[in-house]
C-alpha positions, 0 to 999 in steps of 0.5 A: 361140603365138598367131596374129597379131592380125587387123587392123581390118575396112575402114572400121572401127577395133577401137575403134569401138562403136556403143553408146558415148556417151562423147568419143572418147579419154577414159575417162569418169569418171562413176561406176557404183553398186557393185552395178551394177559387180559385176553388170557384172563378173559378166557380163564374167567370164561372157564371158571376161574379167577385171575391174579395179575402179577408183574414179575420183580423189576417190572413197571412202576405205579403209572403202568399199573395204574393203567393195567388196573383201568383196562381190567375194568375197561374189559368188565374182569374187575369182579373176577380179577385182583392185581398184586402190588409189591408195596415195597417198591411202590411205597405206600402212598403211590398205592392209593392212586390204585384203590379205586380203579377197579380190581381188587389189590393183592398186597406183597412185601415186607410185613411193616410195609404191607401192614402200613398199607394194608391200614389204608386199603382195608378191602386189599388182600394180604400176601403172607409167605408161611417161610417167613419168621412170624408167619403164623403169627401174622395170620392170627392177626389177619385172620379176619382179612383176605389173605393170600397164603404161600409156600415160600419166601418173597413176592406173592407168586406161586411156584410149582413145587415137587410133592413132599420136598421141605417137611419144615416148610410145609409144617409152616404152611399147614400151621399157617393154613389152620390159623386161616381157616379158623378165622372169619377171613377169606383165604386164598391158599396158593400151592400146587403140592397135591398133599397140600391141596388135599389138606386145604380141602380138608381144613375148609370141610373141617371149619364148615367153609362154604365154596365161596368163602376161600380159593385156591390159587395156582400158576398158569403154566403146568396146572391145567389138569389140576385146576380143571379138576378143582372147578369141576369139583366146585372149588374156587380157584384163582389163577396167576398171569403175569403181566407187562413188558414184552412177551418170550416164547 
């Protein structure tokens, strides 16, 4: 059992990052060139993190995603990396081309479409937004699978959210969290809210989960201190890195 998460130092929040150049509360929508994203992924893996490569909405199609998966495999990062794929945009049949390329897949999209894809891709992770209607019941169905639980609606991206904002959303998130932590699957919990991060650790301990049986998910920007603290404490942390298109500085 891991020790309780350390609290933030006085006058500082775990998400504070002096290098951050984004608007607080929003994961940046700029795209990192694929080569840069892979180099960043390698640096994160060297630093003890896992990686989720994710294209921003309106990004490339299945051909580009297949190429991305191949480059992840060629770089030797498949064991530490998963690629989030928008099932609604690509379609279930197109995803089968990605299944055996290299890295694991995380399926993001509407429940019906994702469920159809997941039936054909049993090893894929399923992204469940806690704010979606019926999310808790869906988590019960998926409790023995690989699931990434996100706080809000929409794709599987993690947003930096000010602590304590949205009590109803937080309650929905915790209800889904309770189901997944009590199940036999592999939950990946996407939140940067210090209170929800602490609750996640407590629920894992309550259910006697070992560190390798679940993970935190964080966006790359704005979480340097938090993820380093978690990794140093023995927790698995997967960092979301946007890729594709032309980088903006």
